[in-house]
N, C-alpha and C positions, 0 to 999 in steps of 0.2 A: 541189736540187742536191747531190747528193755527191760527196765524194773518194773515189772508188773505192768504199771502204765507210765512212770517217767522216759523219756529221751535218753537216750545214750549218746552224750556226744564227745564223750573222750576220755584223758585220763589228767590228772592234774600235773602240771609242769613243775618243777622245784627251781626256782629261779634261783638261790644261792649256787646250788650244785651244778645246774645246768644238765638236768638230767629230768626223765620222764618215771614219774610215780607209779604205783599200783592203786593208785585212788581214782575209781572211776568219777568223772562228774555226769551225773544226772541232771535234769531240766525236769520241772512241774510243767507240762505243757500249758496247764491253769496259768501260770505265769504270762503266756504270750497272750493272753487276755490284755495287758498293758501294752501290746507290741515290743518289737524286736528291732533295733537299728544295729547293722553290722556293717562293717567297712575295714579296708584293708589294700594294699596296692598291689597291682598285677605280681601274681607268683607268692601272692601271702598265703594263699590256701582257702581266702572266702568261698570259693567256687564250691569246693568240694565240703568245706563246712555247712552251706545253704544246702546241698545235694543230701549230706547225711540228715539235715534236718528234716528234709521232707523225706527221707526215708522213712525215719521215726515218725514223722505222723501218721505215715500210711499202715505201718505197721502197728500204730494206734488205733485205726479206723478214722482217721480224721481228715476230710477233705481238702483238697487245696487249690486255688487259683493262683496260678503262676504266670507271671508277665515276664517275658524272656525277650528282650530288645537286641541281645547279641549273639542268641542261639546258643550259648553254653547250657541251659537248662532241658535243652532237647535230651541231655543225656540223662535223664531221668528216666527213658525208655529202654536205656542198656544194662538189663541184668539180667545173666547168667547162670541161672541154678547150676547147670554141669560144669560151669568155667571151663569150655572146652576153646583151644586155638581158633576150631571154626567158628564159634560164636564169636570171637573178635575178629577175625580177619576181614570179614565188609567195611568195618571202621577203622581199621588200619590206615594212617595216612601213608600212601606210598611216596610221597617225597620224603617225608621223614626215614622212613624204610629205605629209601636210596642213598639220601646222605649217610646214614650207618653201612651202606654195602650190604644190606639184607632183603632178602626178598619179603614181601609181605607175608607171606606164610610163616617165614623164620619168626619174623616180628611179631606175627601172632601167636608164635608159640611160647616165646618170649615172657610176651604181655601177658598171657594167659598164667602163667607159670609166676608171675611177677605178683598178679591179682589173687591168688591162690593164698601165697605166701605173706602176702600183706593184710588179708583178711584173718588168717590163722594167727598173726601177731597181734592183732584187736580181738580174738577169740569169737571168729565169725567164720560161717562156712556156709556151704551151698545151701543147706536147709534153712538159713536165713533168709537166703537171696531168695528161695522159693515160697518160705511164708511171705516177703514180701511181692514179689510177683501176686500171689494168690490173695492179697488183703486189699488191693485197690486196683480199678483201671485208668488207664494212662491213657492220654489223646494229646494230639498237637495240633491246635487248631492254627489257621494262618489267613487271619484277616484280610480282603483283600488279593487274596491267591486262592488256585485252588491245589496247590501242592500237597498241603495238610487239607483238614478239616477246614471249607470256608465258613465264614460267619456272616450271617443278614444281618447288617447294620440297620436298618430299614423299622426294625420293630422296637430301636432305641426312642422312636417318636411316638409310640404306643403310651395311652396315658397309664400312669401307675397303678397299680392295685393300692392306693391309698386314699385314704378321705381327705379331702381337698383342705377341709376347715379347718380340720386337725393337724395339715403338713403344709399349712401355705408357704410357712419360710422356707422349711427346707425343699420344697418344692421347686420354689420360685429361684434359690441359688441353683438347684441342678440343671433348670431351663436355662438359666444365665451362661451356667458351662456349658450347655449343650451348643446353645448359638454362638458363643465365643468361639469354640471349637469349628463348627461348621463353617462361619466366617473364614477363619484361618484357613480352611482347606482350599476356598475359592479365593484367597489373595489380601483379606483384610487383617492386617498383622496389629498388634499395639491396640487392640479394642477396649475401649473403655465403655462398659454397659449404661454407664450414666449419660452420656453425652454422645454416643453413635446412634445417630438414628435410624441406620441398618439394624443394629442391637435391639432396638427399643422395638422396630415393628416386629421383628420376627418373633421377639420373646412374648410380645403381646398376643401374637396370633398362638402361638404355643398356648399360653395361658388360658386364653379365650378357651380352648377345646380340653386342655386338661382339668380346668375346673371344673367343666361339664362333665368330665368321666369319659370323653370321647376322644377316640384314637384317631389318629391320621399318619400319612408317610410324606415321603421329601415331595412327592408330586402336587398333593395338596397343600404343602407349604408354600411352594412356588407358585401353585394358582391362587392360593388365599394374599399372597403379596402383592399380585396385581387390584385384587379385589378382595380388600380386608373385610372379615364381619363385623366391623365397626365404624363409626365414621368419625371419632376424634380419638386424639392422642393426647390425654391430659386436658389443656384449657383449649387446645389449638385444632382445628379442622383439619382431617388426617392430610387433605390435600393441599393445604397450607405449608406443615410441616414438611410432608415427604409427598411432592408432586407425583402424579400419574405415570409420566415419561419419566421419573428416576426411579418408580417402584419398578416398573417396567424393565427397566437397566439391571436392577438387580437380580428379579426374576430370571433375566434372560443368564446372568451370568451363573445362577441355581440351576437352572435346566441343562446349560453347557456341561456342566458338572456331572448332573445326572444321568446324561446322555452320551459320555465318554466312553468309548469301550472300556477304559481301564477302571471304570467306577462298577461296571457290570456286575464284577466279581464280587462286588459287597454288598448285593443284593440277592446272594445266592447263598445255600448252604443253611447253616443251624441259627435259630434266635438266639438272641443274648439271653436266654433260661437259664439264671445262675442254677437254681435248684438242681436241671437236668445236666449241669456240667458240674454239681457238687456231686451226685448221685446218681446211679443208674436206677433203672425202672424197677429193680429187686431190692433195691436200696444199699449196695455195694457203694463205698465210697469212690470219688473219683478224683484224681489230679489232672485239672486240665491246663495245659499249658498253653498260653498265646504266644506265638511265636512272630517276632515284628521286627527280625533285621533287615525284611526286604522292603519294608516300609520309611517313605520320608520323613522327614522331622515332625512336620505338619501333621501325615496320616497317622502318625504315631500319637501324636498331642490328642487328635481327634478321636483314634479308639480307646485311648487309656482314657480321656474323660469319660466316654460313653459305657466303658465296663465298671468304671467305678461307679457311674450313677447306676447301672442294672444292679451291681452288688448293693449298694445303700437302699435300691428300692426293695429287693429279697430280705436285708437284713431287718428295716423297719416292720414288716409282715411276722418276723420271728418274733417268738415270746421271749422274756430276758431268761438269763441264765449268766451263773459262776463260773461255768466250765467252758473249755472251748469248742466250739461249734464248728469253726472252719477258719483258714489260714488263708490269707489274700499278701503271695510274695512278689514282691515288685525288685527285679535283680538291679534294675539301675536306675536310682532314681534322679540323676542329674538332671536339672531342667525341667521336672517336674514340681519339686518342692524348694523354690528358690528363696533366698531370705528376704528378697527386696521386690523383684517383679513378681506378675500374679497373674501366670499363665492359667488356659481353663481346669487344668487338673487342681491347682493349688486348693482352692476353698475346698472341695469335695474331699482332697485327701485332709485337709484339717479336720473337717467335719467326722471323718471317721477316726483319724487319732484320739479326738475327744469323745466320740459317742458311741464307737463300733463296739467297746469293753462289754456295755450292760447286755448286749447281745450274744456275746459269744464269741466276737469275730476278733483274732488276732491279725494284725498286719507285720510283715516282717519286710524293713526297707533297708537294702543294699547298695552300697557305692564304693565306686573307686575312687573318688575326688569327694574328701571330706569337706573341702573349704566352704563350697558354695550351696551349704544348705542351711536351711530355716531352724537352726537350735533352739528357738524359741517353740516351736512347731514338733522339733523330737524331743523336747523334754518331756513329751508326753508317753514317750518310750519308757518302760521299765525295765527295760533289758539291753546292755549294749554289749557286742561284740568286736572287739577291736584288733585287728591284725597288723602286720608290719606295714608302718607309711612311710611315704616316700619323700617329706621334708618335714623340716623342722616347723614352718608355718602348717602343716598338715594336723602336727603333734601339738601343738598351742591351741589351735582352734578347736580341738577334738577337747583338749582339757577343759577347755572354756564349756564347750556343749555339755559334757559331764557334770562340771559343777551346778552347772544351771538346771541339768537334771535331776542331780539327786542334793546338791548344796551341802552334801558332808564328806565329801571324798580328802582323802590326804592328796593335796597335790604333788607333793614332794614326790612319793611313794608311786602315785600314778605317772608322773614324769619319767623317773627312774625305771619301770615295769616298761613304758611305751617304747625306751630308746633301746632295749635290747629284746625286743621280740624277734624270734625267727622265724624260718617258714613252719607252717601250719601251726603255729603256737599264737595263740590269740587271750587277748584281757577279757574276763566277764565280770560285768557289774549289773547286778540284780537287787532291784530295790526291794525284792521281797525274801534277801539273803543277806547276809553282813560281810562285808568288806570286798575288797577286789582280789580275784582269783585268774591265775595264767592256767590254760589248760592245752594240751596238744591233740587236735582233729582226729577221731576215729578213722579208718579205712572205709571208704565207702563203697559201698556194696555194689553198685551202680559204675560201668566202665566211665571214668572220665577221658572221653576220646577229644574232647575241646568242641570249640564252635561249629553247628553242622549248617550248611548251605541250606537254600531251599530245595535243592534238585536232590537233596537226601530225605527230604522229610516224608514223602510216601513209601521210601524205605523203612524209616523208624516207625510208622504210625502201621505198616504191614508187619513188623516184627512181633508188636503186642496185638496182633490181630483186629486191628480198628479198620475197617471199609473193605479189606480185601481178604483173602485165605492167611490164615495165621503163621500156616506153614510155607509160603513163599516170599521169601524177604525180595521183592522185586524192586528196583531202584526208581520206577514211573509207575504211577497207577491213576493220575489224576486225569479227569475228566473235564469237559467243556473248556477246551483249549482254545484260543482263540483262533480266527481265520487267517492263515498266514499262508505263503507261500514257500514250498519247499525248494531247498537248492537245487543246483542241479545233479541228480545222482543217478547212478548204475542201479537203479532199484529193481530193475526187472532181471538182473545177474541170479543165476540159480547154479545149484553143485549138488553133490550126495550129501546126507546127513552126519557132515563132519563139517568143522571150521577149521579155518587154516589161520587162526589167530594167534600170536604170540605175544610174549609178555612186553610192556611197554619199553620200544626201543630206548637207548639211551643216547641222546643227540650230542655232539660234540659243541664245546666252549663257545657261544655268542649265536648261538640258534635257539630263538625263542620258541616253544611250543604252548600252546592254547587247547583247553577241554572245551569244547562246543556244548550246549546243555541239551538233553534230548527234550526237546520242549514240543513235540507233538507225541499223541497217545497213540497207542498201535492202532488204533481204529482210524482215528485221523489219517497218519503215515500210509495206512492201506488205501484210504480213498483219495489221499493225494497222488499215490502211485499209481491209481487206476488198475488196482489187483485185487482178483476176489478169493477171498479164502473160503477154500471146502470146510465142511463141517468136523474134520479132524485136524484140521489145522493148530498150530500151536508153536507161542514163541519158547526157541531154544536158546538163544542168549541177547546180548547187548555186546557188540564191538565196534571199536573205535577206527575207522580209516584215515590215512594223510591225506591232507588237502594241503598246498600253498596258501596262507592267507595274508591279503595283502590290504590295509586300508589308511587312506588318506586323508586330512583333513586339510580344505582348501578355507582360506578366509578372502574375503572381498570386502576392501575399503576403497571407497570412490567418494570424496567428499561432492564432487561436479555431478555426480548423479544421487547423491545423499543414498550411497549404499552401503551399510555395514552389515554383512552377512556370511555364514557359513554353511559350507554342503561338504558332504563325505562322499567318495568314491572309494568302492569296495570290491575286490574279485576273490572268488574261492577256486584253484586251477588243480583240477584233480588228474587230468590225463597229458601231460605234455611230459615232453623227455628233458626238461628245464634249458634246452640251450636258445632256442628264439619263441618267447611266448607271444601272442594275440591277446594282451590282456581285452581289449574291448569282447572276446567271445567268452569271458570267465565273469561277466559281472552279476552283481548281486546287491541285494539289500546290504545297509549298513550295519554291523555288529553291533550293538549295545556291549562295551566292556565291562557293566556290571553283572551280565549275564555268565561270562567266561568264567567257568570252576578253576579252581585251584588243583582239584585231582579229579583222577575216575573216580565214576560210578561204581559202587561194589559188584563184584562178579564179572566184570567185565575184561575181554580181550582186546588187541590191537592187530590189525593189519599188517603185513610187510610194507616198508618205506622204501620207495625208489632211491635209488643209490644217490642221484642227483639232491634229493630234498636235505642230507645228511652231508653236504659239502659245503663248507662256510665260505668257501671263494665263490662258489656258484650264487649260492644265496645272497653274499654281499652285491655281487654282479647283478642280480636281477632285483634288487631293493634298490639300486642305482637308479636301471631300466624302468623301473615301475614307477618310480618319481619323473622322471624325464617323460613319460607317456603322460602323466597327470599333468605334466606343465604344458606339453603339448596340444592334447586335446580338450581339456577341462574348458569353460566357459559357463557363463552368466546370463541369462536374457533380463534384461533390464527394459520394460514397459515405459514408454515415455510420453508424456503430454510438452511437447517444447513449446508452445505459446504458453503453457501456464506452469513450465519450472516445475513438474512434479515427475518424481520417478517413483519406480516399484520395482525391488527385487523379488524374487520365488518366495521369501518368508510372507509376502503381503497376497493376500487372496485376494482374487477378481473382486469381490464384492465388497472389498475394503481400497481399492484402488478405486474402482469406479464411485465408492463413496467421497475419497479423496478429492478426484476431479468434479462431483459434482456439487462438494463446496466451496472448491475453489472459482468455480464458475460462477456457481452464487453469490461468493463475496467478492468479487470482481466487477461481477455484471451490475450489481447494486452500487459500488462504489462509480463505475459511469454514468447509470441512472440517476443518480445522486447529481452528479457533475448538470447533466442535460436538464434536469429538473429546476436546478439552482439559475440556471442561464435562461430558461423560459419562464419560470416563476417569477423573475423582476419582468420581465417585458409581460407577461400579464397581469403583473400588479400594476404596473403601467396602465394596462388597456383599461382593468377595473377602476380605476381612481379617476381615468378619462370619461368612463360610462356614468360613476357617480356625477359627475359636474354636469354631465349633458342631463341627466335627469334632473337635478335640481336647476337646471337652466330651464325645463320643461315645464317643471311646477311653478317658477317665477313668471313665465310667459303666460301658464293658464290665470294665474292670479292676477297680472296687468290686464288679460284681455277680457274677464271677467270685470275689474274696476272701470276698464273704458266702456264695456256694455251699459254698466247703472250709470255712469256719466252721460252716455248717449240717453240712454231713456228718461234721465231728469231733463234736459237740454227738451227734448219732444214733450214733457207736461209741462213745461212753463211756458212754451210757444203755445199750445192749446189753450192753456188759461188766459194768455195774453189777447186771443182771438175772441174769446167768449166775452172778456172783461172789455174789449175793443180797446186795450192800450198796444202801443207798439213795441215790438222786439226783434232784436237783430237776427234774422237766417243764419248770418255768416258762421255764427257760434254752434250751430246745428250741423252744420257741414264739416266742421270742425272736428267736433266730437265724433261724426260718423268715419273721417280720415283716419283719427287714433284708432278707433276701434278698429276697422281694418289693417291698419299697421302694427297692431298686437296680436291679429289673428294670423299674419303672415307671418310673423316672429314665430308663435307657435309651431306652425305646419316646418317650418326650418329647424327648431330646436329638436323635433320629435325626429326628422330626418337625422338630425345628429345623433341620436339617441340608437336609430336602427343602425348606422353606419359603425357606432361604438360597439355594439353588439355584434354584430358579423366582424369585425376587428377581432374581438376576444373569441369567438366561437374558432374563427380560423386557427389563432395563436395556439387555442388548445388542443384542436386538430393534428396540428402541426407537432405539439410537443407530444401526444399519444404517438404517432407515425415515429417519430425519431425515437421514442424508448422501445416501441415495437420493431424497431429494424435495429437497434441493438441486443433484445434478446434474441432474434434470428440469429445475428453473426455469433454471440455467443454459445448458442446452443449448439451451433453449428463444432465449437469446439472439443464437443462432449467425444466426437468421433476422430477426433485428430489424434491416434495413438498412433506411436512408432515404436519399433523394439531395436532395442541395442545391445550389440554384444558385446561386453567386455570377458577380459581374459586375466588370470592371476597374475601375480609376479611369483617367482618363484622362491623369496624368500617367505612369501605368506602359502606356503604348501608344506604340510607335516606331516611326517607318516607315523600315524598310530598306532599300527598293528603291523609286526612284518615274521612271519615264522609259519611253524607246523602247526596247522591247526587239526584237531582231532576230532572228525564229525562222527557222533554215535548214529548206529544202522542198528535196526531190530532184527535179528538172524531168527525168520519164522521157518517152520516146517508145512511145506505145504505140498501136499501130494506125493510125501517120501523125497521130498528134496527142499535143500534149503534157499529161501530167497532173501535178500539183502534188501531191505528198505530204509530209507532216509529218515532218522527220528529226530533232527531238526529242521527249521526253515527261519527265514527271516523275514521281519515284519514288513 
């Protein structure tokens, strides 16, 4: 109930007398352009306050982007104008009803009455809820999953519709955030954009395209990583700063991420088109809830960064305004806006806090943990709403933040108020109004059912007519399910068009039960069961069938074989008497504990459970027998290269194992070859030195022979002159010279033979070295095929039973040709 245009938040609370007054607390939505910070411990009423805020925004036709890391804000779809028990019943927690010894129907009737009375106490009726329902469209998006509306994040790499020259600084900061988030997804943590060569390369590639207003996708980024569109990074050639081999390794990491089956759902669905997520084609405002509870921390950071980037790009294309154009509500900002660290989300959130006001975009930032927050950044928030706090440290930190935000608060008064807050009572500080106020939040028009699981998202979207027939609240309507093998099931069973389902059986203390998810669509389940649907076939219901579930984790630690590994063994037993079970006949794929549900889907029933499944003694005996069976039968095959001392368990792929062997052979063979070379090179060096000496001796002998020949020629000339002049000349001198020349000639011939011998010896030694190296290479190459398999068995202390109890397996009940067929709706990967 808004006052013309103001938000109706609640009523003023009289602190002195501890009573609720009749003074209504209104909030001018234009004040949200200076942003809002909301905090309060679990149970403070923070979620109810923020849900009420979003309700008021919808009533005022103000669209919103809602980031929901925990699943609480899915409750924004639970508005029931008729306030009928049947409206509430699908969303009642059966566990809570069972703890109160009530049926879900009785609990739903009680809840409907409570909600009707609660609304009446605050002047609200079903008409207000109807107006809420008619004022806006509501949709739950599930990035990385098809449970809700999937989101295609590849559009986030498209060039923004912003002029590069006018927005260089902003776009470079967005590029830095996107690349940091992307690298975080593939294992690069604590990235420094100024020193990480991976970040520098990818950011430069993205800037190259964006500066030319060219769009590209992740596949293009991978290809450009190997062959960048530029040859230098800064002053250095790119191959020097980031060699081609290393770039290929980075591209492989990115490609493995892109090619992984888990990433495929990130590439389907609706692009991050903020305009379409804020308004329908007819101009009706939307509240788009991004459900992130199923994502890992790195995946959440990645998506939140991309989402804020898309919002900022849309925002900067809008004209300036002093009014509130849209709300960005982030339900838990812990880790996204820390005081010291700089995660990818922080720079863009800081920019939004400082600049979004001019474009009429208001941020609502909430947290349960007020200590680890950047209060310097939050000083940009003009409105603070503070609920009950858990510790004095929280209170002191918040008062410091409040003082830095306003600078004029009475710290003594604030401390007094914060120390005495009750449930649903909040301290309000608004820079647009004077003083601090206490108020009690109004009753939420939406049913606050608590956090929703991923399996409930299809039914929530169906409730508001998103993607399926609005009239039919079906617990599953997801498409494009992964290709998995269904568990062994009696899917061909048929019976007349009645079900034998019962209420959920109450199990004795000591027996645990689990609800497995229906992770197959009806179409996929029918295909897996090889059943043909006739034209008149229709789904009647979903019911749960009891199975005995056992799953053990077996750890292998063997230092001798360098093995530190783990494997799981899982069975689902459906048709035994419970006396003697052949566990090996019921093997199934490992079940991820994260997919096990807290409670059943809405509007489902249960098959009767065999007596033995409800007998704690039998279950205990079977658990012990299962443990013994795992101990007796489980083993792990180790691939071994004994000569190389290399061993590999199942977690090492054949490709990795062969690569290890190849590298070891290469390394050890190179060592052996170096030893052989060292031995032979000493001999070769000696022979080369001898050859050099022999060559020098040949040169000396050639010089001496030439000298002797000159001397002999001179002697002949003297004798000829003596004959002509009739002088006497001794003939013995000439004969001596001739003899010396002949000796020099013989010496030269001998020296040349010595050179030939030295060359032959050197060549022989070089050939011998090559043959020795070739023999080594042959011997080491043979070791690549010297692979054996070693079987190791676990120690009993290393076997841990993870799951043991009754598994409720979902089945589709489908009417085919007038008879019901039960088709298994669960499969293991």
